[in-house]
C-alpha positions in Angstrom: 4.7 -286.4 -0.6 6.9 -285.0 2.4 7.6 -281.5 1.0 4.0 -281.0 0.1 3.2 -281.8 3.6 5.8 -279.8 5.5 4.7 -277.0 3.4 1.0 -277.2 4.6 1.9 -277.4 7.9 4.7 -273.9 7.6 1.5 -272.2 6.5 -1.1 -273.6 9.3 1.4 -272.2 11.7 2.2 -268.8 10.1 -2.3 -268.4 10.1 -1.8 -269.6 13.6 0.5 -266.6 14.5 -1.1 -264.3 12.9 -4.2 -264.5 14.4 -2.5 -264.5 17.8 -0.7 -261.5 16.6 -3.9 -260.0 15.3 -5.8 -261.1 18.2 -3.8 -259.6 20.8 -3.1 -256.3 19.0 -7.0 -255.9 19.1 -7.4 -256.5 22.9 -4.7 -254.1 23.7 -6.3 -251.5 21.3 -9.9 -252.1 23.0 -8.4 -251.6 26.3 -6.4 -248.7 25.7 -8.9 -246.4 24.8 -11.1 -247.5 27.6 -7.8 -246.8 29.9 -7.2 -243.3 28.4 -11.2 -242.5 29.0 -11.0 -243.6 32.0 -7.9 -241.4 33.0 -9.7 -238.4 31.2 -12.8 -238.9 33.3 -11.3 -239.0 36.6 -8.8 -235.8 35.6 -12.2 -234.3 34.4 -13.7 -235.0 37.6 -10.7 -233.4 39.9 -10.8 -230.4 37.9 -13.8 -228.1 39.3 -16.6 -227.5 37.1 -16.7 -223.2 36.3 -20.3 -223.1 36.5 -20.6 -225.9 39.4 -18.3 -224.0 41.8 -20.0 -220.5 40.9 -23.3 -222.4 41.7 -22.1 -223.8 44.5 -20.8 -220.5 45.7 -24.0 -218.7 45.6 -26.0 -221.0 47.3 -24.0 -222.3 50.4 -25.5 -220.5 53.1 -23.8 -218.8 55.1 -22.8 -219.2 59.2 -25.0 -217.3 60.6 -24.5 -214.3 63.0 -24.8 -214.7 66.7 -25.7 -211.9 68.8 -25.6 -211.8 72.4 -29.0 -212.1 73.8 -30.2 -209.1 75.3 -31.6 -208.6 78.5 -34.2 -206.2 77.6 -35.4 -204.5 75.1 -34.0 -201.0 75.9 -31.5 -199.1 74.3 -29.5 -199.9 77.7 -30.7 -202.7 80.3 -29.4 -203.0 84.0 -28.8 -206.5 83.9 -26.5 -206.5 81.6 -22.7 -208.0 82.2 -19.4 -205.9 80.7 -20.4 -202.5 81.3 -18.9 -202.4 84.8 -16.8 -204.6 86.2 -17.6 -202.7 89.7 -20.9 -203.1 88.7 -20.5 -207.2 88.0 -18.6 -207.3 91.0 -21.9 -206.2 93.2 -25.2 -207.2 91.3 -25.9 -210.8 92.2 -28.5 -212.0 89.6 -29.7 -214.7 91.7 -31.0 -213.0 94.2 -34.5 -212.9 94.7 -36.4 -209.2 96.1 -39.5 -210.7 97.6 -41.1 -213.5 99.3 -43.1 -216.0 96.9 -44.7 -218.3 99.1 -44.1 -219.9 102.8 -41.9 -222.5 101.7 -39.2 -220.1 100.1 -35.7 -220.6 101.8 -33.8 -218.4 103.6 -30.0 -218.4 103.8 -29.5 -219.2 107.3 -26.6 -216.7 107.9 -28.7 -214.3 106.5 -31.9 -215.4 108.5 -29.5 -214.9 111.9 -28.5 -211.5 110.5 -31.7 -209.7 109.7 -33.4 -211.2 113.0 -31.1 -209.9 115.2 -31.5 -206.3 113.7 -34.5 -205.2 115.9 -35.8 -207.5 119.0 -37.8 -210.1 117.6 -39.8 -212.5 119.7 -39.0 -216.6 120.2 -41.1 -217.7 117.7 -40.5 -219.3 114.1 -40.6 -217.6 110.9 -41.9 -220.2 108.7 -44.9 -219.9 111.3 -44.9 -216.2 110.7 -45.3 -215.9 107.2 -48.0 -219.1 107.0 -50.4 -217.3 108.6 -49.2 -214.0 106.6 -49.9 -215.8 103.4 -53.7 -216.5 104.5 -54.2 -213.0 104.7 -52.4 -212.0 101.4 -51.6 -213.5 98.1 -48.3 -215.3 96.8 -47.0 -212.8 94.6 -47.1 -214.1 90.8 -43.9 -214.7 88.8 -42.1 -211.6 87.9 -40.0 -212.9 84.7 -37.8 -211.2 82.8 -37.6 -211.1 78.9 -36.1 -209.7 75.9 -38.8 -207.9 74.9 -39.4 -205.8 78.3 -38.1 -202.6 78.8 -39.4 -201.8 82.2 -38.7 -197.7 83.1 -38.8 -197.2 87.1 -38.2 -194.5 88.9 -37.3 -194.3 92.2 -38.7 -191.1 94.0 -36.8 -189.9 97.4 -38.1 -188.0 99.7 -35.3 -185.0 99.9 -36.2 -181.8 100.1 -34.1 -181.0 96.8 -37.7 -182.0 94.9 -38.9 -178.6 96.1 -39.1 -176.4 93.2 -37.4 -179.5 91.1 -40.0 -179.4 88.7 -39.5 -183.3 88.1 -43.2 -184.3 88.0 -43.8 -184.4 84.7 -40.8 -186.8 84.0 -41.4 -189.0 87.1 -44.9 -189.7 86.0 -43.4 -190.9 82.5 -42.3 -193.9 83.9 -43.5 -197.5 83.9 -42.8 -198.0 87.5 -43.1 -195.0 90.2 -41.6 -196.1 93.5 -41.9 -194.5 96.9 -41.3 -194.8 100.5 -42.8 -194.6 104.0 -44.5 -191.4 104.3 -44.3 -190.1 101.3 -46.9 -187.6 99.6 -48.2 -186.3 96.3 -50.6 -184.1 97.1 -50.0 -180.2 96.4 -46.4 -181.1 95.2 -47.4 -182.8 91.6 -44.8 -180.5 89.5 -42.4 -181.6 91.8 -42.9 -184.8 92.4 -45.7 -186.2 90.2 -48.6 -187.8 90.9 -48.5 -190.9 90.4 -47.5 -194.4 92.1 -47.3 -197.9 91.9 -45.0 -199.2 94.6 -45.1 -197.7 97.8 -42.3 -198.9 100.4 -42.8 -199.1 104.1 -42.7 -200.5 107.0 -45.0 -200.5 110.0 -44.1 -197.0 112.2 -43.7 -195.2 108.5 -47.1 -196.9 107.2 -49.6 -195.0 104.9 -52.7 -195.7 103.3 -53.0 -196.4 99.5 -54.7 -195.5 97.0 -56.4 -198.8 95.1 -53.8 -200.6 92.6 -50.6 -199.4 94.6 -48.4 -202.2 95.9 -47.8 -202.1 99.6 -43.7 -203.1 99.8 -42.9 -203.6 103.2 -39.2 -203.6 104.3 -39.9 -206.0 107.0 -37.1 -205.0 109.9 -38.2 -207.4 112.2 -40.5 -210.5 112.9 -43.5 -208.3 114.3 -43.6 -206.7 110.7 -44.4 -210.0 108.8 -47.2 -210.1 111.8 -48.2 -206.3 111.3 -49.1 -206.4 107.8 -51.3 -209.4 107.9 -53.1 -207.9 111.2 -53.3 -204.4 109.2 -55.1 -206.1 106.2 -57.3 -208.0 108.7 -58.1 -207.6 112.2 -55.7 -204.9 113.4 -54.6 -207.2 116.5 -51.1 -206.0 116.5 -51.5 -202.6 117.4 -47.8 -202.0 118.8 -44.0 -202.5 118.1 -41.9 -200.8 119.4 -43.7 -197.9 119.0 -47.7 -197.2 118.2 -48.5 -198.2 115.0 -51.7 -198.3 112.6 -54.1 -200.8 113.4 -55.5 -200.8 110.4 -54.3 -199.6 106.7 -55.7 -199.2 103.6 -54.2 -201.4 100.8 -54.8 -204.1 98.0 -54.1 -207.5 99.9 -53.4 -209.2 96.0 -50.9 -206.5 95.7 -48.5 -207.1 98.8 -45.1 -207.1 98.5 -43.0 -208.6 101.4 -39.2 -207.7 100.5 -37.2 -211.1 101.1 -35.0 -210.9 104.7 -32.3 -212.3 102.9 -32.2 -209.0 100.5 -31.7 -206.7 103.2 -28.2 -208.5 104.2 -27.0 -208.7 100.5 -27.7 -205.3 100.2 -25.6 -204.7 103.4 -23.0 -207.0 101.8 -22.7 -206.0 98.3 -23.4 -202.5 98.0 -23.1 -201.0 101.4 -19.7 -202.9 102.4 -20.9 -203.4 105.8 -21.3 -199.7 106.4 -23.5 -199.0 109.2 -26.1 -201.1 110.9 -28.5 -201.9 107.3 -29.5 -200.2 104.6 -31.7 -197.2 104.9 -35.3 -197.5 103.1 -33.6 -195.4 100.1 -30.5 -197.5 99.9 -33.3 -200.8 100.0 -35.6 -199.1 97.3 -32.4 -198.6 94.5 -31.3 -202.1 94.8 -34.2 -203.3 94.8 -35.4 -201.6 91.8 -32.3 -202.7 89.7 -33.1 -206.1 90.2 -37.2 -205.5 89.3 -36.1 -203.1 86.5 -34.8 -203.2 83.0 -33.8 -198.7 83.1 -33.8 -196.9 87.0 -33.8 -193.3 87.1 -33.6 -191.7 90.9 -34.9 -188.7 92.4 -34.9 -186.8 95.8 -31.8 -188.0 97.3 -29.5 -186.5 99.6 -29.1 -182.9 100.7 -30.7 -179.6 99.2 -28.6 -177.0 97.3 -28.0 -176.0 101.3 -26.8 -178.6 102.2 -29.5 -179.6 104.3 -31.2 -183.1 104.5 -35.2 -183.0 105.2 -38.2 -184.3 103.6 -39.4 -181.9 101.0 -43.1 -181.7 102.8 -41.8 -180.1 105.9 -40.9 -176.6 106.0 -38.3 -177.4 109.1 -35.1 -177.2 106.6 -33.3 -178.6 109.6 -36.0 -181.6 110.6 -33.7 -184.2 108.6 -33.1 -186.7 111.3 -31.3 -189.1 108.3 -27.5 -188.5 109.9 -28.3 -188.2 112.9 -29.4 -192.0 113.7 -25.9 -193.6 113.4 -27.7 -196.4 112.2 -27.9 -195.7 108.4 -24.0 -194.3 106.5 -25.3 -191.9 104.6 -22.6 -190.4 102.8 -21.0 -194.3 102.0 -24.6 -194.7 100.5 -24.9 -191.4 98.7 -21.0 -192.8 96.9 -22.9 -195.7 95.6 -25.3 -194.1 94.4 -23.2 -191.5 92.4 -20.9 -194.8 91.3 -23.9 -196.2 90.2 -25.3 -193.0 88.0 -21.5 -193.2 86.9 -21.3 -196.5 85.3 -24.8 -196.0 83.9 -26.7 -198.3 85.6 -28.8 -195.4 87.1 -29.6 -191.8 86.0 -29.1 -190.1 89.0 -31.6 -186.5 88.7 -30.0 -184.5 91.8 
């Protein structure tokens, strides 16, 4: 009986042992495939899928190519930097060529220099400007835009225009800038017949056609008083000489060059040669700040070396180089340099 119990106990223990072994084996078998599958999945995930890679490469947007913002839409633009260190050192993008309101702030040093150019009355410039802008209109802002291509012709008064046949070429420009007592009548073939802007001061004033901008070059306070008077009461009749009481011009198209712009031109461009810049030099620098491309006609001596105006028959009448006020030779050097570096086209 005891033997029978021992045999049953042994069988029971054997069965338990078998169950434990089988259970353990099944658990290992179920875990192993999962581990293998996970390992394979991780391996497959880390290896790039060829189709996915090709698709990603095709759909990934390429980095945009950034092109520098153009100053204008012309083939070349005056205000663009990088073409000439000489030009970039002199051209000040922050300069405001003309007065826009009574509240315009003029650098004190520039104002002091300007007031000393010619004798001025003891009167505050603010008061003069206030009265002036009661007569003339405030100029609208002239903001350069990348879509703009403004081509300008600056037409001097040199006798070298006689027989030049530049008239047709001059008239193709958007802005045509003339100065002082320039006339087109009877000289159209050489100087053109269109004018958009006419630079003058009281002593050189002429009547203008409708639509032409009167661009005042004020060399003294009296000049600011004169332009307001000449377009209204006619009370200013004298500066240092007799001047026109009245002038024919559109009040809403008057532009008054900023006194600080005179100093800027004198310092940056003329390098302080002469007492102050000539009208011709101021006209070119003014155009550089107002235009995208600048062509210059009628500057310098004629082929015989004479300095005179194209409407004068006396070739020896030119007094430009005799005043001692302007440095004609240095200004011509600057103009030639502007042509050389591609900032203007100088037609001799």
